DRENFI-420662 format. One record per residue (C-alpha): residue number from 1; residue in one letter; y, z, x. Coordinates in steps of 0.5 Angstrom, whole numbers. Each point is the difference from the previous one (the first is absolute). Layout:
! residues N
<k NUM; r a; north Y; up Z; east X>
...
This chain:
! residues 326
<k 1; r m; north -34; up 6; east -49>
<k 2; r a; north -5; up 5; east -1>
<k 3; r t; north -6; up -4; east 0>
<k 4; r h; north 2; up -4; east 6>
<k 5; r p; north 7; up 0; east 3>
<k 6; r a; north 3; up -5; east 3>
<k 7; r i; north 1; up 2; east 7>
<k 8; r g; north 5; up -2; east 5>
<k 9; r f; north 2; up 1; east 8>
<k 10; r i; north 6; up -1; east 3>
<k 11; r g; north -2; up -1; east 7>
<k 12; r f; north -6; up -3; east 2>
<k 13; r g; north -2; up 2; east 7>
<k 14; r e; north -7; up 2; east 3>
<k 15; r a; north 1; up 6; east -5>
<k 16; r g; north 1; up -3; east -7>
<k 17; r f; north -4; up -6; east 2>
<k 18; r l; north -6; up 4; east 0>
<k 19; r i; north 2; up 5; east -5>
<k 20; r a; north 0; up -6; east -5>
<k 21; r r; north -6; up -4; east 3>
<k 22; r g; north -4; up 6; east -3>
<k 23; r l; north 3; up 2; east -6>
<k 24; r h; north -1; up -8; east -1>
<k 25; r g; north -8; up 2; east 2>
<k 26; r a; north 0; up 5; east -5>
<k 27; r g; north 2; up -4; east -6>
<k 28; r a; north 7; up 0; east 1>
<k 29; r c; north 3; up -6; east -4>
<k 30; r r; north 7; up -1; east 0>
<k 31; r i; north 3; up 2; east 7>
<k 32; r h; north 7; up -4; east 3>
<k 33; r a; north 4; up 1; east 7>
<k 34; r y; north 6; up 0; east 2>
<k 35; r d; north 2; up 0; east 7>
<k 36; r i; north 6; up -3; east 3>
<k 37; r n; north -2; up -3; east 7>
<k 38; r t; north -6; up -5; east -5>
<k 39; r y; north 4; up -5; east 2>
<k 40; r t; north 2; up 1; east 7>
<k 41; r p; north -5; up -3; east 6>
<k 42; r q; north -6; up 4; east 2>
<k 43; r l; north 2; up 5; east -4>
<k 44; r g; north -1; up -5; east -7>
<k 45; r d; north -7; up -3; east 2>
<k 46; r r; north -3; up 7; east 2>
<k 47; r i; north 4; up 3; east -7>
<k 48; r q; north -2; up -7; east -4>
<k 49; r a; north -8; up 0; east 3>
<k 50; r r; north 0; up 7; east -3>
<k 51; r a; north 1; up -1; east -6>
<k 52; r a; north -4; up -6; east -1>
<k 53; r e; north -6; up 5; east 2>
<k 54; r s; north 2; up 5; east -4>
<k 55; r e; north 1; up -5; east -6>
<k 56; r v; north 8; up 4; east 0>
<k 57; r c; north 5; up -4; east -3>
<k 58; r l; north 6; up 0; east 4>
<k 59; r v; north 7; up 0; east -4>
<k 60; r a; north 7; up -2; east 4>
<k 61; r s; north 5; up 6; east -2>
<k 62; r s; north 0; up 7; east -2>
<k 63; r a; north 1; up -1; east -7>
<k 64; r g; north -6; up -4; east 0>
<k 65; r i; north -4; up 6; east 2>
<k 66; r a; north 3; up 4; east -4>
<k 67; r d; north -1; up -5; east -7>
<k 68; r a; north -8; up -1; east 3>
<k 69; r s; north -1; up 7; east 0>
<k 70; r d; north -2; up 7; east -3>
<k 71; r v; north -2; up 4; east 6>
<k 72; r l; north 4; up -2; east 6>
<k 73; r f; north -2; up 3; east 8>
<k 74; r s; north 5; up 0; east 5>
<k 75; r a; north -3; up -2; east 6>
<k 76; r v; north 6; up -3; east 5>
<k 77; r t; north 1; up 3; east 7>
<k 78; r a; north 2; up 7; east 1>
<k 79; r d; north 7; up -2; east 1>
<k 80; r r; north 1; up -5; east -6>
<k 81; r a; north -2; up 6; east -5>
<k 82; r l; north 6; up 2; east -3>
<k 83; r e; north 2; up -8; east 1>
<k 84; r a; north -6; up -2; east -4>
<k 85; r a; north 2; up 5; east -6>
<k 86; r e; north 7; up -1; east 0>
<k 87; r q; north -1; up -9; east -1>
<k 88; r t; north -6; up 2; east -6>
<k 89; r v; north 4; up 5; east -5>
<k 90; r p; north 4; up -4; east -2>
<k 91; r f; north -6; up -4; east -4>
<k 92; r l; north -4; up 6; east -2>
<k 93; r r; north -1; up 3; east -6>
<k 94; r p; north -3; up 6; east -3>
<k 95; r r; north -7; up -2; east 0>
<k 96; r h; north -1; up -2; east 7>
<k 97; r l; north -3; up 5; east 4>
<k 98; r y; north 3; up 0; east 9>
<k 99; r v; north -5; up 2; east 4>
<k 100; r d; north 3; up 1; east 7>
<k 101; r i; north -6; up 0; east 5>
<k 102; r n; north 5; up -1; east 7>
<k 103; r s; north -1; up 5; east 6>
<k 104; r v; north 7; up 4; east -1>
<k 105; r s; north 3; up 6; east -1>
<k 106; r p; north 0; up 5; east -6>
<k 107; r d; north 8; up -1; east 0>
<k 108; r r; north 0; up -7; east -1>
<k 109; r k; north -6; up 0; east -5>
<k 110; r q; north 4; up 4; east -4>
<k 111; r s; north 7; up -5; east 2>
<k 112; r i; north -5; up -5; east -3>
<k 113; r a; north -2; up 4; east -6>
<k 114; r r; north 8; up 0; east -2>
<k 115; r v; north 0; up -7; east 0>
<k 116; r i; north -5; up -2; east -4>
<k 117; r a; north 2; up 5; east -5>
<k 118; r q; north 6; up -4; east -1>
<k 119; r s; north -4; up -4; east -4>
<k 120; r g; north -5; up 4; east -5>
<k 121; r a; north -5; up -2; east 4>
<k 122; r r; north -6; up 5; east 3>
<k 123; r f; north -1; up 2; east 7>
<k 124; r v; north -5; up 2; east 4>
<k 125; r e; north -1; up 2; east 8>
<k 126; r a; north -6; up -2; east 3>
<k 127; r a; north -3; up 2; east 7>
<k 128; r v; north -5; up -5; east 3>
<k 129; r m; north -4; up 6; east 4>
<k 130; r s; north -4; up -5; east 4>
<k 131; r p; north -1; up -8; east 3>
<k 132; r v; north 0; up -4; east -6>
<k 133; r p; north -5; up -5; east 4>
<k 134; r s; north -5; up 5; east 0>
<k 135; r h; north 1; up 0; east -8>
<k 136; r g; north 3; up -4; east -3>
<k 137; r h; north 3; up 2; east -7>
<k 138; r r; north -5; up 6; east 0>
<k 139; r v; north 5; up 2; east 7>
<k 140; r p; north 2; up 8; east -3>
<k 141; r m; north 6; up 1; east -2>
<k 142; r l; north 3; up 6; east -2>
<k 143; r l; north 5; up 0; east -6>
<k 144; r g; north 6; up 3; east -2>
<k 145; r g; north 6; up 1; east -6>
<k 146; r v; north -2; up 1; east -6>
<k 147; r d; north -2; up -7; east -2>
<k 148; r a; north -5; up 1; east 4>
<k 149; r p; north -6; up 2; east -4>
<k 150; r a; north 3; up -7; east -4>
<k 151; r l; north -2; up -5; east 5>
<k 152; r a; north -6; up 4; east 2>
<k 153; r a; north -3; up 0; east -7>
<k 154; r l; north 2; up -8; east 0>
<k 155; r m; north -3; up -2; east 6>
<k 156; r a; north -6; up 3; east -1>
<k 157; r p; north -4; up -5; east -2>
<k 158; r y; north 1; up -4; east 6>
<k 159; r r; north -4; up 7; east 5>
<k 160; r m; north 7; up 1; east 3>
<k 161; r n; north 0; up 7; east 5>
<k 162; r l; north 6; up 3; east -3>
<k 163; r e; north 1; up 8; east 0>
<k 164; r v; north 6; up 3; east -3>
<k 165; r i; north 3; up 5; east 4>
<k 166; r s; north 7; up 2; east -3>
<k 167; r d; north 4; up -1; east -6>
<k 168; r g; north 6; up 0; east 5>
<k 169; r i; north 2; up -5; east 5>
<k 170; r g; north -1; up 0; east 7>
<k 171; r a; north -6; up 4; east 1>
<k 172; r a; north -5; up -6; east 0>
<k 173; r s; north 5; up -3; east 6>
<k 174; r a; north 1; up 6; east 4>
<k 175; r t; north -8; up 1; east 1>
<k 176; r k; north -1; up -7; east 1>
<k 177; r m; north 7; up 2; east 5>
<k 178; r c; north -3; up 4; east 4>
<k 179; r r; north -7; up -2; east 0>
<k 180; r s; north 3; up -5; east 5>
<k 181; r v; north 3; up 3; east 5>
<k 182; r i; north -7; up 1; east 1>
<k 183; r v; north -3; up -6; east -1>
<k 184; r k; north 6; up -4; east 2>
<k 185; r g; north 1; up 4; east 7>
<k 186; r l; north -7; up 0; east 1>
<k 187; r e; north 0; up -8; east 0>
<k 188; r a; north 7; up 1; east 5>
<k 189; r l; north -4; up 5; east 5>
<k 190; r i; north -6; up -3; east 0>
<k 191; r l; north 4; up -7; east 3>
<k 192; r e; north 3; up 3; east 5>
<k 193; r c; north -6; up 4; east 2>
<k 194; r v; north -3; up -6; east 2>
<k 195; r l; north 6; up -4; east 2>
<k 196; r g; north -1; up 6; east 6>
<k 197; r a; north -7; up -1; east 0>
<k 198; r v; north -3; up -6; east 0>
<k 199; r p; north 4; up -2; east 7>
<k 200; r y; north -4; up 6; east 3>
<k 201; r g; north -6; up -2; east -3>
<k 202; r a; north 0; up 7; east -2>
<k 203; r d; north -1; up -2; east -9>
<k 204; r e; north -8; up 1; east 0>
<k 205; r r; north 1; up 7; east 4>
<k 206; r v; north 6; up 2; east -5>
<k 207; r f; north -4; up -2; east -6>
<k 208; r a; north -5; up 3; east 2>
<k 209; r t; north 3; up 7; east 1>
<k 210; r l; north 3; up -1; east -7>
<k 211; r d; north -7; up -1; east -3>
<k 212; r e; north -2; up 6; east 4>
<k 213; r t; north 5; up 5; east -3>
<k 214; r f; north 1; up -4; east -8>
<k 215; r p; north -7; up -1; east -1>
<k 216; r g; north -1; up -6; east -4>
<k 217; r m; north 6; up -3; east 0>
<k 218; r n; north -3; up -6; east 5>
<k 219; r w; north 8; up -1; east 3>
<k 220; r k; north -1; up -7; east 3>
<k 221; r k; north -2; up -3; east -7>
<k 222; r i; north 6; up 3; east -2>
<k 223; r a; north 5; up -2; east 5>
<k 224; r d; north -2; up -7; east -1>
<k 225; r y; north 1; up 1; east -7>
<k 226; r m; north 6; up 3; east 0>
<k 227; r v; north 3; up -4; east 6>
<k 228; r g; north -2; up -6; east -3>
<k 229; r r; north 4; up 2; east -7>
<k 230; r v; north 6; up 2; east 4>
<k 231; r v; north 0; up -7; east 2>
<k 232; r e; north 0; up -3; east -7>
<k 233; r h; north 4; up 5; east -3>
<k 234; r g; north 4; up 4; east 5>
<k 235; r e; north 7; up -2; east -3>
<k 236; r r; north -2; up 2; east -7>
<k 237; r r; north -2; up 7; east 3>
<k 238; r s; north 6; up 1; east 3>
<k 239; r r; north 4; up -1; east -6>
<k 240; r e; north -5; up 5; east -3>
<k 241; r l; north 1; up 5; east 5>
<k 242; r d; north 8; up -1; east 0>
<k 243; r e; north -2; up 2; east -8>
<k 244; r v; north -4; up 7; east 3>
<k 245; r a; north 6; up 2; east 5>
<k 246; r d; north 4; up -1; east -7>
<k 247; r t; north -5; up 4; east -4>
<k 248; r l; north 0; up 6; east 6>
<k 249; r r; north 8; up -1; east 0>
<k 250; r a; north 2; up 2; east -7>
<k 251; r i; north -4; up 7; east 1>
<k 252; r g; north 3; up 1; east 6>
<k 253; r i; north -7; up -2; east 5>
<k 254; r e; north 3; up -4; east 6>
<k 255; r p; north -5; up -5; east 0>
<k 256; r v; north -1; up 0; east 7>
<k 257; r m; north -8; up -3; east 1>
<k 258; r a; north 2; up -5; east -6>
<k 259; r e; north 6; up -3; east 3>
<k 260; r a; north -4; up -1; east 7>
<k 261; r a; north -6; up -3; east -4>
<k 262; r s; north 4; up -5; east -3>
<k 263; r r; north 4; up -2; east 6>
<k 264; r r; north -8; up -2; east 3>
<k 265; r q; north -1; up -3; east -6>
<k 266; r s; north 6; up -4; east 0>
<k 267; r w; north 0; up -1; east 8>
<k 268; r c; north -7; up -4; east -1>
<k 269; r a; north 2; up -4; east -6>
<k 270; r s; north 6; up -2; east 4>
<k 271; r l; north -5; up -4; east 4>
<k 272; r d; north -2; up -5; east -5>
<k 273; r l; north -8; up 0; east 3>
<k 274; r l; north -3; up -2; east -7>
<k 275; r m; north 0; up -7; east 0>
<k 276; r e; north -4; up 2; east 8>
<k 277; r f; north -5; up 2; east -5>
<k 278; r g; north 0; up -6; east -5>
<k 279; r g; north 4; up 4; east -5>
<k 280; r q; north -5; up 5; east 0>
<k 281; r a; north -1; up 7; east 1>
<k 282; r p; north -3; up 1; east 7>
<k 283; r e; north -7; up 3; east 1>
<k 284; r d; north 1; up 3; east 6>
<k 285; r y; north 5; up 4; east 4>
<k 286; r r; north -2; up -3; east 7>
<k 287; r a; north 3; up -6; east -2>
<k 288; r v; north 5; up 2; east -3>
<k 289; r v; north 3; up 4; east 6>
<k 290; r q; north -2; up -7; east 4>
<k 291; r a; north 5; up -4; east -5>
<k 292; r i; north 6; up 6; east 2>
<k 293; r a; north -2; up -1; east 6>
<k 294; r d; north 0; up -8; east 0>
<k 295; r k; north 7; up 1; east -4>
<k 296; r k; north 3; up 5; east 7>
<k 297; r a; north -2; up -5; east 4>
<k 298; r a; north 2; up -6; east -3>
<k 299; r m; north 7; up 4; east -1>
<k 300; r t; north 0; up 1; east 8>
<k 301; r a; north -1; up -6; east 1>
<k 302; r g; north 6; up -2; east -4>
<k 303; r k; north 4; up 4; east 4>
<k 304; r s; north -1; up -2; east 6>
<k 305; r r; north 2; up -7; east -1>
<k 306; r g; north 7; up 4; east -3>
<k 307; r n; north -2; up -2; east -7>
<k 308; r d; north -2; up 6; east -5>
<k 309; r k; north -4; up -5; east -6>
<k 310; r l; north -6; up -3; east 0>
<k 311; r d; north -1; up -8; east 0>
<k 312; r d; north -2; up 1; east -6>
<k 313; r g; north 6; up -4; east -3>
<k 314; r g; north 5; up 6; east 1>
<k 315; r s; north -2; up 5; east -4>
<k 316; r d; north 1; up 8; east 2>
<k 317; r l; north -7; up 2; east 3>
<k 318; r v; north 1; up 7; east -2>
<k 319; r q; north 6; up 2; east -6>
<k 320; r g; north 4; up 6; east 4>
<k 321; r a; north -6; up 2; east 5>
<k 322; r t; north 2; up 0; east 8>
<k 323; r l; north -6; up -2; east 6>
<k 324; r d; north 0; up 8; east 0>
<k 325; r t; north -2; up 2; east -7>
<k 326; r l; north -5; up -5; east 0>
């Protein structure tokens, strides 16, 4: 283990896949993954294709991933992080390092640490501080926990970008959560800005004036990127902002901005726009505004026929949204 640890991923979505692929390219030779969606329609095909591309061996159970691995990275969605730990802990042993990289609150990380401790396995919290697609396995991560230095040393041959900041659990997550107020909040603000500006043809001037106020930012380029990320990851970002809200409430701060940003992210996710862009994040915020306008027009037409559903097999257009909220 000291030379070539066996590495496992619990959850094999975008983050797990990109980190695993980078580790394989850096010389990690034993990588396994377990994902509950491996054999579900659509998601399963993507997971299996990713595993083949990164030469990761998929296993069929929590027991299988624990048996195959020395270091386990939990890379599920924020709302499933504790559940993933609870499902895995019966199969962990003192030799295991369990690393939670999910975007959850400090309290949630501490709860997960207590679950893992029941097995005698070692726990490390990790906070991912930049978009994984831009960095792969070298994405900056802040680490916390008494075993964080051991993880950093073990993964050093693969040149991961790991910084130990505390021997306690919570500081790394708090850093991530407070940063998300800005990053996810800015995404929500820009989306709302272009929704208002584009119909009036005002967006170019809005961004030009912002460029003058904040030199060097290139706000149009930022808008293209951030609005696309909301379309692609709005649901996950909304859940992360819910964790931010929990973080703030735990210390007596009312999460006014985090909750508002979560609502806007969730609203965009409920429109289910991604497939209209071929399953890829759109690169033009105006195309997103147009797609939303098209949805609004379709809903209006449906209501004028006395039908609240689109002619798409009866699926709801927007889950929980009304025409006035579009």
